[in-house]
C-alpha positions in Angstrom: 0.2 0.0 0.2 1.6 3.6 -1.0 1.9 6.2 0.8 -0.7 7.8 -0.7 -3.2 5.5 0.7 -2.3 4.9 3.8 -3.1 9.1 4.3 -6.8 7.8 2.5 -7.4 5.8 4.7 -6.4 7.6 8.2 -8.6 10.6 6.3 -12.0 8.2 5.9 -10.5 6.9 9.5 -10.7 10.7 11.2 -14.0 10.9 8.8 -15.8 8.2 9.7 -15.0 9.8 13.8 -16.1 12.7 13.6 -19.2 11.7 12.0 -19.9 9.3 14.9 -18.8 11.8 16.9 -21.8 14.4 16.1 -24.5 11.7 15.6 -23.7 10.1 19.0 -23.5 13.9 20.6 -27.4 14.7 18.9 -28.4 11.6 20.8 -26.9 13.0 23.7 -24.3 10.6 24.7 -21.3 13.1 25.3 -19.0 10.7 26.9 -19.1 8.5 24.0 -19.1 11.2 22.0 -16.4 12.6 23.6 -14.6 9.3 23.6 -14.1 10.0 18.9 -13.5 13.1 18.9 -10.0 12.8 21.5 -9.5 9.9 19.4 -9.8 12.2 16.6 -7.2 14.3 18.1 -4.3 11.9 19.2 -4.1 11.4 15.4 -4.5 15.4 14.7 -4.3 17.8 16.9 -5.8 20.8 14.4 -8.6 19.0 13.6 -11.1 21.9 13.1 -14.3 18.6 13.6 -13.4 17.3 16.5 -12.1 21.0 18.3 -15.7 22.2 17.0 -17.6 19.0 18.9 -16.0 19.1 21.6 -16.6 22.8 22.2 -20.3 22.1 21.0 -20.5 19.1 23.6 -19.1 21.0 26.1 -21.8 24.0 25.5 -24.5 21.3 25.1 -23.6 20.6 28.6 -23.1 24.2 30.5 -19.1 24.3 30.5 -19.0 27.6 28.6 -15.4 28.6 29.7 -14.3 25.2 27.9 -16.4 25.4 25.3 -14.6 28.8 24.6 -11.0 27.1 25.0 -12.2 24.6 22.3 -13.4 26.6 20.1 -10.8 28.9 20.8 -8.2 26.1 19.7 -9.9 25.6 16.7 -9.6 29.2 15.3 -6.3 30.0 16.5 -5.4 27.3 13.6 -8.5 28.1 11.3 -9.3 32.3 12.0 -12.1 32.0 9.8 -13.6 28.5 10.8 -17.6 30.2 11.1 -18.9 27.2 13.2 -16.4 28.2 15.6 -16.9 31.8 16.1 -20.5 31.2 16.4 -19.8 28.9 18.8 -17.6 30.9 21.1 -19.6 34.2 20.4 -22.5 32.4 22.0 -20.4 30.6 24.7 -19.6 34.5 25.3 -23.6 35.2 25.8 -23.9 32.5 28.1 -21.3 33.8 30.0 -22.8 37.5 29.6 -19.2 38.7 28.2 -21.3 40.4 25.5 -18.9 42.6 24.2 -15.9 39.2 23.5 -19.3 38.0 22.1 -19.8 40.6 19.9 -16.0 40.5 18.7 -16.7 37.6 17.5 -20.0 37.4 15.7 -19.5 40.5 13.8 -16.1 38.6 12.3 -18.8 36.0 11.6 -20.8 37.9 9.7 -18.2 39.2 7.5 -18.8 35.7 5.8 -22.3 35.5 6.4 -24.6 38.7 6.3 -27.5 37.4 5.4 -27.9 34.8 9.5 -30.8 36.4 10.7 -30.3 33.8 13.6 -26.9 35.4 13.8 -28.0 39.1 13.0 -30.7 38.7 16.4 -28.3 37.2 18.8 -25.4 40.5 17.6 -28.2 42.6 18.4 -29.1 41.0 21.4 -25.4 41.3 22.6 -25.1 44.9 21.6 -28.4 45.9 23.5 -27.4 44.1 27.2 -24.2 46.5 26.2 -26.4 49.6 26.1 -25.1 50.2 22.3 -28.3 51.6 21.1 -27.3 52.2 17.3 -25.8 49.3 16.6 -28.5 47.3 18.1 -30.8 48.9 16.4 -29.0 49.0 12.8 -29.1 45.0 12.7 -32.8 44.4 14.3 -33.6 46.4 11.3 -31.7 44.4 9.1 -33.4 41.3 10.0 -36.9 42.7 9.6 -35.6 43.9 5.9 -35.2 40.3 5.6 -37.9 38.9 7.0 -40.5 41.4 7.6 -42.1 39.9 10.7 -39.2 37.9 12.5 -40.3 37.8 16.0 -37.5 38.1 17.3 -36.1 41.2 15.3 -40.0 42.5 17.0 -39.7 41.5 20.1 -35.8 42.4 20.5 -36.7 46.5 19.6 -39.4 46.6 22.1 -37.1 45.9 24.7 -34.2 48.1 23.4 -36.8 50.9 23.0 -37.9 50.5 26.4 -34.5 49.6 28.0 -33.9 53.5 26.6 -37.5 55.0 28.2 -38.8 54.7 24.8 -42.2 53.7 25.6 -43.9 55.2 22.5 -41.2 53.4 20.3 -41.8 49.9 22.3 -45.5 49.8 22.1 -44.8 50.6 18.6 -42.4 46.7 17.6 -44.9 44.6 21.1 -48.2 45.5 19.2 -46.2 44.3 15.5 -45.9 41.0 17.3 -49.1 40.7 19.0 -51.4 41.9 16.0 -48.7 39.0 13.9 -49.8 36.2 16.5 -53.0 37.3 18.1 -54.3 35.3 21.4 -51.4 33.2 21.1 -48.6 35.5 21.6 -46.5 34.6 24.2 -47.4 36.1 27.9 -44.6 38.7 28.3 -45.4 40.5 25.0 -48.4 40.7 26.9 -47.0 42.0 29.9 -44.4 44.2 28.1 -47.5 45.9 26.3 -49.4 46.3 29.7 -45.5 47.9 31.5 -45.0 50.4 28.4 -49.1 51.9 29.2 -47.8 51.8 33.0 -44.2 53.7 32.5 -46.6 56.4 29.8 -48.8 56.6 32.4 -51.9 55.2 30.0 -52.7 53.9 32.7 -56.3 52.3 31.2 -55.1 51.2 27.7 -52.4 48.9 29.8 -55.4 47.3 32.0 -56.3 44.5 29.2 -52.8 43.5 28.3 -52.4 42.6 31.8 -55.9 41.2 32.5 -55.4 39.5 29.3 -52.5 37.8 31.0 -54.2 36.5 34.5 -56.4 34.8 32.4 -54.3 32.6 31.3 -51.6 32.8 33.9 -54.1 33.7 37.3 -51.1 33.3 39.7 -48.2 35.9 37.1 -46.4 37.9 38.7 -45.5 40.6 36.7 -49.1 40.5 35.0 -50.4 41.1 38.9 -48.3 43.6 39.9 -48.8 45.8 36.7 -52.5 45.6 37.0 -52.5 46.7 40.8 -49.7 49.1 39.8 -52.5 50.3 36.4 -55.3 50.7 39.4 -53.2 52.6 42.1 -51.9 55.0 39.2 -55.9 55.9 38.3 -56.2 56.0 42.1 -58.3 53.6 42.6 -56.8 51.9 45.7 -59.9 49.6 46.3 -58.9 47.8 43.0 -55.5 48.3 44.1 -55.7 46.4 47.2 -57.7 43.4 45.5 -54.6 42.2 43.0 -51.6 43.3 45.8 -53.3 41.2 47.9 -53.2 38.3 45.7 -49.6 38.9 45.3 -48.8 39.1 49.0 -50.4 35.7 49.0 -47.9 34.1 46.7 -45.4 36.0 47.9 -45.6 37.4 52.2 -42.3 38.4 52.7 -41.8 41.1 49.4 -41.6 44.4 51.5 -42.3 46.5 48.1 -46.3 44.8 48.2 -46.8 44.8 51.6 -45.5 48.6 51.4 -47.9 48.7 48.8 -51.2 47.5 50.4 -49.9 49.9 52.7 -50.4 52.7 51.2 -53.4 51.2 49.6 -55.5 50.7 53.1 -53.5 54.7 53.5 -55.3 55.8 50.6 -58.9 54.4 52.0 -58.6 56.5 55.3 -58.4 52.9 57.1 -55.0 54.1 58.7 -54.5 51.5 62.0 -54.4 48.7 58.8 -52.0 50.3 57.5 -49.8 51.2 60.1 -49.5 47.6 60.4 -48.7 46.6 57.1 -45.8 49.8 56.5 -44.0 48.0 59.4 -44.8 44.1 58.4 -42.5 45.8 55.8 -39.6 47.4 57.9 -39.9 43.9 60.1 -38.4 42.2 56.7 -35.4 45.5 55.8 -35.7 49.3 55.8 -38.2 50.3 53.2 -38.0 54.2 52.8 -41.9 54.2 51.1 -43.2 52.5 54.1 -41.7 54.8 56.5 -42.2 57.4 54.4 -45.8 56.1 54.4 -45.9 56.5 58.6 -44.5 60.1 58.3 -47.5 61.3 56.3 -49.8 59.0 59.0 -48.9 61.0 61.4 -49.2 64.1 59.9 -52.2 63.2 58.9 -53.8 62.5 62.8 -51.9 66.1 62.9 -48.7 64.3 64.8 -46.5 67.2 63.5 -43.2 66.1 65.8 -43.4 62.5 64.8 -43.6 63.4 61.1 -41.1 66.0 60.5 -38.0 64.0 62.4 -39.0 60.6 60.6 -39.1 63.4 56.8 -35.8 64.5 58.2 -34.1 61.7 58.3 -35.1 60.4 55.2 -34.0 64.1 53.9 -31.0 64.1 55.5 -29.9 60.5 53.8 -31.6 61.2 50.3 -31.8 64.7 49.2 -33.2 64.3 45.8 -36.4 62.1 47.7 -39.0 64.2 46.2 -41.2 63.3 48.0 -40.5 63.4 51.7 -39.4 66.8 50.8 -42.8 67.8 49.7 -44.2 66.0 52.8 -42.0 67.2 55.0 -42.9 71.5 53.7 -46.4 70.4 54.1 -46.1 69.9 57.9 -44.4 73.5 58.2 -46.9 75.1 55.5 -49.6 73.2 58.1 -48.3 74.3 61.1 -48.0 77.5 59.7 -44.4 78.1 59.4 -44.0 78.8 56.2 -40.7 80.8 56.5 -39.6 77.1 57.4 -41.2 75.2 54.3 -39.6 77.1 51.8 -36.2 76.4 53.6 -36.9 72.9 52.9 -37.9 73.6 50.0 -35.0 75.6 48.6 -32.7 73.1 49.8 -34.0 70.9 47.7 -33.4 72.6 45.2 -29.4 73.8 46.2 -28.1 69.7 46.4 -29.5 68.3 42.7 -28.1 69.3 39.9 -32.0 69.5 38.4 -34.6 70.2 40.9 -38.2 68.8 40.6 -40.5 70.8 38.7 -43.2 69.4 41.6 -40.7 71.6 44.3 -40.0 74.2 42.1 -44.2 74.8 41.8 -44.5 74.7 45.2 -42.0 77.8 46.2 -43.6 79.8 43.7 -47.1 78.9 44.7 -45.6 79.8 48.5 -43.7 83.0 47.1 -47.2 84.1 44.9 -45.1 87.8 44.7 -42.1 86.7 42.7 
């Protein structure tokens, strides 16, 4: 047998081992697959199929650091291997090293800029790395290729939401809802509701949260959104119904307990409100619970207790607008207007962009200015 024939036979043997390795990997027979790939590397340490195969194997096992090493080893020998570039980028994505993931996906796109899966992955990574323009550009590139691509539509919704451009986010999530109809992912429903919550168009948000609750009665995000919409609409009785459902799901959530306290306070049930504020504070410090107790003190004309509590809040956080306004209101009710103005003015000096509501209150207390 000639040397050429020997090489040919060896190549066929390695190719067969590679095929077996990938088939075993597909069947989740990991150790058997590993044995085939390692046998290949014992004969040919630069074999790209075996290196990528081991990378894929480790990635399936959730061993992303080890996967990245195999993919990188392949790229050291074959810098343009698309499978290794994809796998390495995916591994870094799973490790939440988004900038490194992007670096390899961009390299992949140099060879294949029409792969919508990769384009959305890169757009997602740029979104998580807070690069708005590049993320948006890539999502739109996907939509040019596939007009109704769900990952791009949802990704654009998240992108605009992350950057507080809620009306734009609504546009893309509404498009997704229109395409999917009533079978739409429940997270799209809660995202649509949350956009309206952020825009303070609470009534328009309620139907989305309600639809989500119809499908999942204990969905935390839908219950929270619905409760918060009713809170924003100044309907404490309706809000309380959903805050209490959340309490039944998570009785140690201090935010929920504080919201229940707020609802009872807004219903003039001060003793019950106090109980819930105290329950929240027994779990951990919560400035909103402290504020709620101070407001009850003020309502009951227990000004000394209210002022002491509010002074502590304002001193620890001069940007706390609500505490500042409540503290000034205590002095107003005591007819001590100069002291109320001093409190409000202190806020304008302590923060770079003073609250409009505080500036407005200063103007109201100084009508002659």
